C-alpha positions in Angstrom: 0.1 -0.2 0.1 2.8 2.3 0.8 4.5 1.8 -2.5 1.0 2.1 -4.4 0.9 5.4 -2.7 4.2 6.6 -3.5 3.6 5.5 -7.1 0.2 7.5 -7.0 2.2 10.7 -6.2 4.5 10.2 -8.6 2.2 9.8 -11.4 0.2 13.0 -10.3 3.5 14.8 -10.2 4.3 13.9 -14.2 0.7 14.7 -15.3 0.8 18.0 -13.4 3.9 19.1 -15.2 2.9 22.4 -17.0 4.3 23.2 -20.8 7.3 25.5 -20.6 6.4 29.4 -19.8 8.1 32.3 -21.4 10.4 34.2 -19.4 8.6 37.3 -17.8 9.2 40.8 -17.3 8.5 42.5 -14.0 9.7 44.6 -11.1 9.7 43.5 -7.4 9.1 46.6 -5.1 8.7 47.2 -1.6 11.6 44.5 -0.4 14.8 44.3 1.4 16.9 43.3 -1.6 20.1 41.1 -0.8 22.1 40.9 -4.2 24.3 38.0 -2.7 27.6 39.1 -3.5 28.7 39.5 0.0 26.9 43.3 0.8 24.7 44.2 3.2 21.0 44.1 2.2 19.4 47.2 0.5 16.3 48.5 2.4 13.1 49.5 0.4 14.8 48.1 -2.6 13.5 46.9 -5.9 14.7 44.3 -8.7 13.7 45.0 -12.3 13.9 41.5 -14.4 13.4 41.9 -18.0 12.9 38.9 -20.7 14.3 36.4 -17.8 17.1 38.5 -16.9 18.0 40.8 -14.0 18.2 44.3 -15.6 18.1 46.4 -12.4 18.7 46.1 -8.7 18.4 49.7 -6.7 16.8 51.3 -4.0 14.0 54.0 -3.7 11.4 54.8 -6.4 11.3 51.6 -8.9 11.1 52.1 -12.8 7.7 52.1 -14.1 6.3 50.5 -17.3 6.6 46.9 -15.7 4.2 44.6 -14.0 4.7 45.1 -10.5 4.8 42.9 -7.5 4.8 44.3 -4.2 6.8 41.9 -1.8 5.0 43.7 1.2 8.0 44.5 3.3 9.5 40.8 2.3 13.0 39.7 1.4 14.2 39.1 -2.0 17.2 37.0 -2.8 18.9 35.5 -5.5 18.1 31.8 -5.8 20.2 29.3 -3.6 22.8 27.3 -5.2 23.5 23.9 -3.9 26.7 22.0 -4.6 27.3 18.2 -4.4 23.6 17.0 -4.2 21.5 14.0 -5.3 18.8 16.3 -6.4 16.8 14.3 -9.4 18.7 11.1 -8.7 15.7 9.8 -6.3 12.3 9.9 -4.7 12.5 7.2 -2.1 15.9 6.6 -0.8 14.9 2.9 0.4 13.3 1.9 -3.0 15.9 0.8 -5.5 14.2 1.6 -8.4 13.8 5.2 -7.5 17.4 5.4 -6.3 20.5 6.5 -8.8 22.7 7.8 -6.7 25.3 4.7 -6.6 26.5 2.3 -8.9 28.5 -0.1 -6.7 28.3 -2.9 -9.0 29.1 -0.9 -12.4 32.1 -1.6 -14.3 32.4 2.0 -15.0 33.4 4.5 -12.7 34.8 8.0 -13.9 32.8 7.5 -17.3 29.4 7.6 -15.5 27.4 10.6 -16.7 24.5 11.4 -14.3 22.9 13.9 -16.8 20.7 11.1 -18.6 19.7 9.6 -15.4 18.3 13.0 -13.9 14.4 13.0 -13.2 12.9 16.8 -13.2 9.7 15.4 -12.0 11.2 14.0 -8.9 9.6 15.1 -5.6 12.9 15.8 -4.2 13.4 18.2 -6.9 10.0 19.8 -6.5 10.2 20.1 -2.4 13.9 21.9 -2.9 12.7 24.4 -5.6 9.8 25.1 -3.1 12.7 25.8 -0.4 14.5 28.5 -2.7 17.0 26.4 -4.6 17.2 27.4 -7.9 20.4 25.7 -9.2 22.2 22.7 -8.3 25.4 20.5 -9.0 24.2 16.6 -8.8 26.5 13.7 -8.9 26.7 10.1 -8.1 28.9 9.3 -5.4 32.0 6.9 -5.7 30.9 3.3 -4.8 32.8 0.9 -7.5 35.8 2.8 -7.3 37.4 6.2 -6.0 35.7 7.9 -9.0 32.2 8.7 -8.6 31.7 9.8 -12.3 30.8 13.5 -13.8 28.2 15.6 -12.3 25.9 17.9 -14.0 24.9 21.6 -13.3 21.0 21.6 -13.3 18.2 24.1 -12.7 15.3 23.3 -10.6 12.6 24.9 -13.2 9.7 22.9 -13.9 10.3 22.7 -17.8 11.1 19.1 -18.2 15.0 20.3 -18.9 16.7 20.3 -15.7 20.6 20.0 -17.2 22.1 23.3 -18.0 25.6 21.6 -18.5 26.7 18.2 -18.3 29.7 16.6 -17.3 30.6 20.2 -15.3 33.0 18.1 -13.1 34.4 14.9 -11.9 34.2 13.7 -8.4 36.9 11.3 -6.7 37.2 10.3 -2.8 40.9 10.6 -1.4 39.9 10.3 2.3 38.8 7.4 4.7 36.1 6.6 2.1 38.6 6.6 -0.9 41.1 4.5 1.3 38.2 1.8 1.6 37.1 1.7 -2.1 40.8 1.3 -3.4 41.6 -1.5 -1.0 42.0 -0.4 2.5 44.8 2.3 2.6 45.2 5.8 1.6 48.1 4.5 -0.1 46.4 2.5 -2.3 44.0 5.3 -2.9 46.8 7.8 -4.1 48.5 5.0 -6.3 45.2 4.3 -7.9 44.5 7.9 -8.4 48.0 8.9 -10.0 47.9 5.8 -12.0 44.5 6.7 -13.3 45.6 10.3 -14.3 48.6 9.0 -16.0 46.6 6.4 -17.9 44.2 9.3 -19.0 47.2 11.5 -19.8 48.6 8.7 -22.3 45.0 8.0 -23.5 44.6 11.4 -24.7 47.8 11.7 -26.2 47.4 8.4 -28.0 43.9 9.3 -29.1 43.0 9.6 -32.8 40.2 11.9 -33.8 39.0 11.8 -37.0 40.7 14.2 -39.2 43.4 15.3 -36.7 46.6 13.9 -36.2 47.5 12.6 -33.0 50.0 13.7 -30.5 53.3 12.4 -30.3 54.0 10.1 -27.4 56.6 12.4 -25.8 54.6 15.4 -26.2 54.1 17.2 -23.1 50.6 17.6 -21.3 50.5 21.2 -22.1 49.4 20.2 -25.4 46.1 21.9 -26.2 44.8 19.7 -28.8 41.0 19.3 -28.9 39.8 15.9 -27.8 36.2 14.6 -27.4 36.5 11.7 -24.8 33.5 10.0 -26.3 35.0 9.4 -29.7 38.5 8.9 -28.4 37.2 6.0 -26.2 36.6 4.3 -29.5 40.0 5.2 -31.1 42.7 5.0 -28.9 45.0 1.8 -28.9 45.8 0.7 -25.4 48.6 -1.5 -23.7 47.7 -4.6 -21.3 49.0 -2.5 -18.2 45.9 -0.7 -17.7 43.5 -0.6 -14.9 40.8 1.7 -16.2 38.4 0.8 -18.8 38.7 2.9 -21.9 35.4 5.0 -21.3 36.9 5.6 -17.9 40.4 6.5 -19.0 38.5 9.2 -21.8 36.3 10.8 -19.1 39.5 11.3 -17.3 41.3 13.2 -19.8 39.7 16.4 -19.5 40.4 16.4 -15.8 44.2 15.9 -16.8 44.2 18.7 -19.0 42.2 21.1 -16.5 39.1 21.3 -18.6 36.8 20.0 -16.0 36.8 20.4 -12.4 38.0 17.7 -10.3 35.7 17.7 -6.8 37.9 15.8 -4.2 36.2 14.2 -1.3 38.5 14.8 1.9 38.4 15.8 5.4 41.5 15.3 7.3 44.4 18.0 7.5 47.1 15.8 6.1 44.9 14.4 3.5 44.0 17.9 2.4 48.0 18.8 2.3 48.1 15.5 -0.1 45.6 16.7 -2.4 47.3 20.5 -2.8 50.8 18.4 -3.4 49.1 17.1 -6.4 49.1 20.4 -8.3 53.0 20.0 -8.3 52.7 16.6 -10.0 49.6 17.5 -12.2 49.9 21.2 -12.6 46.9 21.4 -14.7 44.5 19.9 -12.3 41.3 22.2 -11.3 40.7 20.9 -7.5 37.7 21.9 -5.4 38.1 20.4 -1.9 34.5 18.8 -0.5 34.2 18.2 3.2 37.4 19.6 4.4 36.2 19.2 8.1 39.8 19.9 9.3 40.6 22.6 6.7 41.0 25.4 9.2 44.3 23.4 10.4 45.7 24.5 6.7 43.4 27.4 5.9 46.6 29.5 4.6 48.2 26.5 2.4 44.6 26.4 0.8 44.4 29.9 0.5 47.8 30.2 -1.1 46.9 27.7 -3.7 43.9 29.2 -4.7 41.6 26.1 -4.3 38.2 26.6 -3.4 36.1 24.5 -0.8 32.5 23.1 -0.4 32.4 22.6 3.4 29.7 21.3 5.4 27.9 24.0 7.2 26.9 21.4 10.3 30.4 20.0 11.3 31.0 20.8 14.8 31.8 17.2 16.3 33.8 14.2 14.9 31.7 11.5 13.1 35.0 9.7 12.1 38.4 9.7 12.7 39.5 11.9 9.8 37.4 14.6 11.2 38.8 14.9 14.8 39.5 18.4 14.7 36.0 19.3 13.4 34.4 22.6 14.4 31.9 24.7 13.4 34.4 27.4 13.4 35.9 25.9 10.4 34.3 27.7 7.5 34.6 30.9 9.5 38.1 30.3 10.0 39.0 29.3 6.1 37.1 32.7 5.1 39.1 34.6 7.1 42.4 33.0 6.0 41.0 33.9 2.3 39.9 30.8 1.1 36.7 30.8 -1.2 34.2 28.5 0.9 30.6 27.1 -0.3 28.7 26.0 2.3 27.3 22.4 1.7 24.4 20.5 3.4 25.6 17.6 5.9 23.4 15.2 3.9 23.5 15.4 -0.1 19.7 14.5 -0.1 18.5 17.5 2.1 20.2 20.5 0.8 16.8 22.8 1.5 18.5 23.6 5.1 21.2 25.7 3.5 19.9 28.7 4.3 19.6 27.6 8.3 23.3 26.4 8.1 24.2 29.9 6.7 22.1 31.5 9.5 23.9 29.1 12.3 27.3 30.9 10.9 26.1 34.7 11.4 25.0 33.4 15.3 28.3 32.1 15.6 29.9 35.6 15.2 28.3 36.2 18.5 29.7 33.7 20.5 33.2 34.4 22.1 36.5 32.9 20.4 34.1 31.4 17.6 34.6 32.3 14.0 31.5 32.5 11.8 30.6 34.8 8.8 28.7 38.4 8.4 25.2 38.1 7.2 26.5 39.0 3.5 29.2 36.1 3.7 26.9 33.7 4.9 24.3 34.4 2.0 27.1 34.4 -0.7 28.4 31.2 0.6 25.0 29.6 -0.5 24.3 31.8 -3.6 27.0 33.6 -5.4 30.3 31.3 -4.2 28.7 28.1 -5.3 27.6 29.4 -8.3 31.3 30.6 -9.3 32.4 27.2 -8.3 30.0 25.7 -10.5 31.0 27.8 -13.4 28.1 29.8 -13.2 29.9 32.9 -12.0 28.0 36.3 -12.7 24.8 34.4 -14.1 23.3 32.7 -11.2 23.5 33.0 -7.5 23.7 37.1 -8.0 21.2 39.7 -8.5 23.1 42.1 -11.0 22.2 43.3 -14.5 22.7 40.1 -17.0 22.2 37.5 -14.5 19.5 34.9 -14.8 16.3 36.0 -13.4 16.8 33.6 -10.6 15.1 35.4 -7.1 13.1 34.3 -4.1 10.7 36.5 -2.2 10.6 35.5 1.4 8.3 36.3 3.9 11.0 37.2 6.5 14.8 37.5 6.6 16.2 34.2 4.8 18.8 33.2 7.3 16.2 32.9 9.9 14.8 29.5 11.2 11.2 29.6 10.0 11.4 32.0 7.2 9.9 30.5 3.9 9.8 31.3 0.2 6.6 33.0 -0.9 7.2 33.1 -4.6 10.2 31.6 -6.5 11.6 32.6 -10.3 14.0 30.9 -12.4 14.9 32.4 -15.7 12.4 35.0 -14.8 9.5 32.3 -14.8 7.8 31.8 -11.9 7.5 28.3 -10.6 5.1 26.3 -8.7 6.0 25.4 -5.2 3.5 22.7 -4.7 4.6 19.1 -3.9 3.9 15.8 -2.6 4.4 17.3 0.8 2.5 20.3 0.6 -0.5 18.6 -0.6 -0.4 16.3 2.2 -0.1 19.2 4.3 -3.3 20.8 2.7 -5.0 17.8 2.7 -4.8 17.2 6.7 -5.0 20.8 7.7 -8.8 20.7 7.9 -9.6 17.3 8.0 -13.5 16.4 8.3 -13.3 13.9 11.4 -16.9 13.3 10.8 -15.7 10.9 8.0 -13.3 8.7 9.9 -14.0 5.2 10.4 -15.1 3.7 13.5 -11.9 2.5 15.0 -10.8 6.3 14.9 -13.5 7.4 17.3 -12.1 7.6 20.6 
């Protein structure tokens, strides 16, 4: 019966999907406007959206000639941007048929491309859209190998076309989880990782693309010859001493060349140092640290390397040995050292708590000897900073001329617990906020108990 109810809800959501709407032009007035760039909110502000893009942000009198939306003194922010999520990959975690977050029995790892598996009709997507999240990076996690595959950047719009950039980044585990997947030791994980990058480098140099001369074997990795890994996978000759499938090797070629970002799951300070050292051996790697619970211990080194961090917003006590130095001041201390830090949800499947985590870090500034973030920094850590890390800098996560018309109208300060989105726009199109949870809430809000069976009559 439970599964039947789940399926019924899923079917209803599919048929409720509206046809794509056209981008709108409008002005939001009478609002406290937070642009997401780290600055403080603008009182009595307005935001103009023209043909799906932000055209103007300011205070005082709003331009005329646009349909007006009165925020009623509420708050307006950019849409929230979530990083390293499983949005669109599952509906019910315990129902394997609806869960595409891991591929533990797959013969492939780095070649896994999450884009074809994303379901825009997932209740998971709808619930998070209603929470003010408009863009996200979604990916399968390492399970058959240290490599989890290629993540995609998606929008949460109700138009049936969520993927805005496929194969946007690769993810790899090099901490405790990487050690376990590689055979039981960090030494094994690093050996496997280095071998994989060298195989990919050689594969890219030997690949023959139709109409192009292959690179000589002795060429430097700095060669910028264009390569389509999907074509290369069928063209390169390989030796017998390889560990990767040809598709996995082809998928890692853009990583070795610095054309695709590499998200590295790592927590311990010493592991972070080992990852930063990889830049000496493979200088083109475009690394993003994910997790970094002990990042504050090596914050100056991370900042000097120019490596951004996606950190858990609620790490305050160690859950594993690699997190013994966890503290909720981690993000504030890294930011103080000059590290670009985005806030991640403690659980990939529930990033709707991002604004609460950001608010916690604002409150932390009032705790003696703790390190938090200013209000503007905290909002940026869930809007413009994750957008930059995701390759959407200037287009998402910020209210500025030329940016996408992703904005959220809130009933109160969005970083305060209990504040909720009132209206959500993606690319200038207002989005539906209903979902299975909201429909259940409405169903039982005013339940007529006279219709209950006798068994419920106390």
